[in-house]
C-alpha positions in Angstrom: 55.5 -9.7 -62.1 53.8 -10.3 -64.3 53.5 -14.0 -67.2 51.6 -15.9 -69.9 48.0 -16.4 -68.8 44.8 -17.1 -71.0 43.0 -16.1 -67.4 44.4 -12.8 -67.0 44.8 -9.9 -69.0 48.1 -9.4 -69.4 48.6 -7.1 -72.8 48.7 -3.9 -71.5 52.1 -5.2 -70.0 53.0 -6.2 -73.1 57.2 -4.2 -72.4 56.5 -2.8 -68.8 59.7 -3.4 -67.6 58.7 -3.9 -63.3 62.8 -4.4 -62.0 63.1 -0.6 -61.2 59.6 -0.9 -58.6 58.9 -4.2 -57.2 60.2 -7.5 -56.8 58.2 -10.4 -56.4 59.1 -12.3 -53.5 55.9 -15.5 -53.9 53.4 -16.4 -56.3 49.9 -17.8 -55.9 50.0 -20.1 -58.8 54.0 -21.5 -59.2 53.9 -22.3 -55.5 51.1 -23.8 -55.0 49.5 -24.3 -58.1 46.1 -22.1 -58.7 45.4 -21.4 -61.6 41.5 -19.8 -61.1 43.3 -16.8 -57.9 46.7 -15.5 -58.1 48.2 -13.9 -54.9 51.1 -12.7 -55.3 52.9 -10.9 -52.7 55.7 -8.3 -54.1 58.7 -6.0 -52.0 58.9 -1.8 -53.5 61.8 0.0 -54.1 61.6 3.0 -51.5 61.0 5.6 -54.0 59.4 6.1 -57.0 58.3 8.5 -59.5 55.5 8.4 -61.9 55.3 4.7 -63.1 53.0 4.6 -65.7 50.1 2.1 -64.7 48.5 0.4 -68.2 44.0 -0.6 -67.1 43.4 -4.6 -67.5 40.2 -6.3 -67.2 41.0 -7.6 -63.6 40.4 -6.6 -60.9 43.0 -6.1 -58.1 43.3 -6.3 -54.0 46.1 -4.6 -52.4 46.9 -5.5 -49.5 50.7 -3.8 -47.0 51.6 -7.0 -45.3 54.1 -4.9 -43.4 55.7 -1.4 -43.4 54.5 2.3 -44.2 54.1 4.8 -47.2 52.4 8.2 -49.5 50.9 6.5 -52.6 50.6 8.9 -54.8 48.1 8.1 -57.6 46.8 9.8 -60.9 43.3 8.9 -62.6 41.4 11.5 -65.4 44.1 14.0 -64.7 42.7 13.8 -61.0 46.2 13.0 -57.7 45.1 11.3 -55.0 47.7 11.2 -51.7 47.1 8.3 -49.1 49.2 6.2 -46.6 49.7 2.5 -47.3 50.0 0.5 -44.2 49.5 -3.0 -43.1 45.4 -4.1 -43.4 44.6 -1.1 -45.4 42.7 -3.1 -48.2 42.6 -1.3 -51.7 40.5 -2.0 -54.7 42.1 -1.3 -57.7 39.4 -0.5 -61.0 39.5 -2.3 -63.9 39.8 -0.9 -66.8 41.6 2.6 -65.4 44.8 3.3 -65.7 46.7 5.0 -63.8 50.7 7.0 -62.7 51.5 6.1 -59.3 54.3 7.5 -57.2 
């Protein structure tokens, strides 16, 4: 999911094993040679319980392209439940770790 880069904050992901959660199917750095913007596409596992994501300095935009899911995100002790549907954009705020299910 992540790889060495001087332009993105990858330190929080050191040791994070994403293989049980997602499979990356596209990476703009590898396919297009982009370096100022990273676009990735993932296929997600059908069910994930308590995946702890680190807070990073980078801004993430998440745009589901197909399928639907119910995502539970816990930040600062608050649980938010939302539907992921194609076309609904989510902004992941920098420096805020979360737990997703």
